[in-house]
N, C-alpha and C positions, 0 to 999 in steps of 0.2 A: 362863615364867620368873617365877614369883610373887614378890612382895616379902615378906620376913620382917623384922620390926622387930629392931634390934640395940641393945644398951646403949650409951649415950652418943652416939647418932646425932644429927647436926645436919642438918636438912632445910630447904632454901631454894627458894622458887618462882623459876623461870627465865622463865616465861611460857607462851604457848600455841603449839602447832604444828598444822599440818593434815596429815592422812594419809588419802588416798582419801576426801575429803569429810567427814571426821570430825575434830573438834577434840580435841586432847589437851593436858592440863596437864603441864608439864615441871618436874621438881624435881631439884636437886643434893643428893645425900645424902653426908655425910662422917662418918667415925668413926675412932677410934684403930685402928691396924693392929697385928696381932700382931707382936711383935718391935720395935716402935717406929715412929714416923711416923704419917701419916694416909692413909687410903685414901678414894677417892671414886668415885661412879658416878651415873648418871642414872636416874630412874624416870619413867614416863609413865602418865597416867591419863586415860581418855576423859572428856570433859566431861559426858557423860550417864551415867557409871558410877554404880551404886547402892551398890556395896560395894568394898572394897579388893581383892577377888579379881580384879577386872578390871585392876588395875594391873600393869604389867610393868617390868622393869628391864634395864639393860645389865650386862655384867660389870664388875668393878672395873677402871677405865681410868686412874685416877690413883693414884700412890703418892708422896707428898711428905713433907717434914719436918714440916709442920704444916697445920692447917686453912686458914690464910691462903694458903699456897702452892697448895693444891688449888683454892681459889676463884679464884685468879689464873689458873691453867691453864684452868679451865672458862670464864672470861670471854673468853679468847682464841680459843675455838673458832669462834664465829660460827653464825648460824642455818642455813646450808646443811649444815654438818657435823652439827648437832643433828638436822636432819631426816633425815640419813643414818643416824644412830644410832637414831632412832625407827623408820625403815623396817627396820633390822636387827633391833631388839628385837621388832617385830611378827612378822617372819618366823621368828625363832628360836623363838618360842612354838610354831609349827607346822612346824618344819623337818623335812625328811626326810633320812635318811642317804644319803651318797654317797661317792664315792672321794676320797681325800685327795691333793691335788696336792703337788708338790715345793715345800716351804715356802720355801727360799732363793730360788728363781726367782720365786715369788709375791710375796715381800717386795720384791725388787729391782724388779720390774715396777711395783708400786704406788708405791714411792718415786720411781721415775723419772717416773711420771705426775704425782705431786704436785710434784716439783721443776720439771718443765717448765712446769706450770701457773703456778707462781710466777714463773718467768723470763719467760713470755709476758706477764704483767702489766706487766713493764718494757718488753718489746719493743713493746707496743701504743702506747707513748708516742712511738715513733719512734727510729731508731738514733742520731740526733744530739742527742736531748733530754737535758738535764742531769737525772739522777735526783734526785727529791726524797726526803725522809726515809722516806715510806711505801714507795716503790719500793726504797730501799736495805735497809729492814728485810725486805721480801719476798725480796730477793736473799740476805740473810743467812740467812733461814729455809731457802731453797733450798740454800745452802751446807751448812748443818747436816744436811739430809737427804742430800746427796751424800756426806758423810763416813760416815753410817750405811750407805748403800748400798755404799760402797767397802769398809767393814769386813766387811759380810755376804758380799761377793764373795770375800773372802780366806779365809773359813771353809769347811771341808768341809761338804757338805750334811748328813751324818749328825750332825756336831757341832752344827750350827745347829739342827737339829730338837730335840736334847736341851736346848739352851739355851732354846728357845722353851717347851718343856714345863716347864723349871725356873722361868722367869720367870712363866709363867701359874699356877704353883703348883697348887692343887687344882681350878682351873677346868677344865672339859672343853673341849678345843680341837678343834673340827671345822671345818677350813678349807675343806671343801666346802660348808658352809652359810653362811648370811647373818650369822653372828656374827663373820665375818672382821674387819670394821672395828673392832669392840670390842676384841678381843684384840690386833690389830695395833697399835693405838694404845698399849696398855700395853707391848708388846714394844719398839716403836721408842723410846718415851720412856725406857725402862730402858737400852737400848743407848746412846742419846744422852747420858744422864747419866753413863755410864762413860767416855766419850771425852774426851780433854783438848782440848776445843774453846775457841777464844779468845772472850772477850766481844765484844759488838757493836762497841765503840769500837776495840778492837785490830784486829779483822777489817776495819773500815771503812778504817783508815789503810793497811793492806796492799792492800786491794782497789783503792782509788783510785790506788795507785802501780803496781799490776800487773794492771790490768783485763783485758787481753788474755789473760793466763795463766789467769785464772779462767774466762773464757768458753771457752777452748780445753779446759780440764779438764772442764767440764760437758758440752760438745759431745761429747767423746770418750767420757765415761762413759755418757751416755744416748742420744744420737742415733746414735753409732757402735756402741754396745753392747759396748765393751771397756774394760779398765782403762787409765787414763792412764799 
């Protein structure tokens, strides 16, 4: 996945990551998107690279109103996810063709795993511990993922596949390969942006008043594998 320069691109250094004993420089690249807004993706270059030909990039994984919003999204990812994107980009470069899994099930399984991970961050503090702001924001992020997973479950499999292809646009989507994470982030963010989800402050008031209902909802959706 070689990098090609685009007009009006803005390139910012994110730091360095390690992959299989090799150091890679990471950059966030943003530029105006066709039809309005700004798009963003990451590029990775080996520290010992001699030319730009060794640089690889992710798919476009951000689509926001402006450059500032793209940068805010990127800052919230964290190094573990950036390392996952680097691993994905490295393997995409040499990926092999394979069978395409059922997309709706793949997305639901991935969202369930991410949601449960965020919930477990709270559970590790103990069942009687009073959640702090960071734990509450993790639960709010888990709630938003739950709403995306619930919506996906209500859509027919063939309709969801068409929606994924439309969101991905001209990008080649091969969900049997390691570019899954890149395109999945774009799809989930797009779906989330279309849902009428409450802001954190509104959700927090309702969550604190009906905590048991939220916990039962998440348990039914993910651990029991059925719609609440």
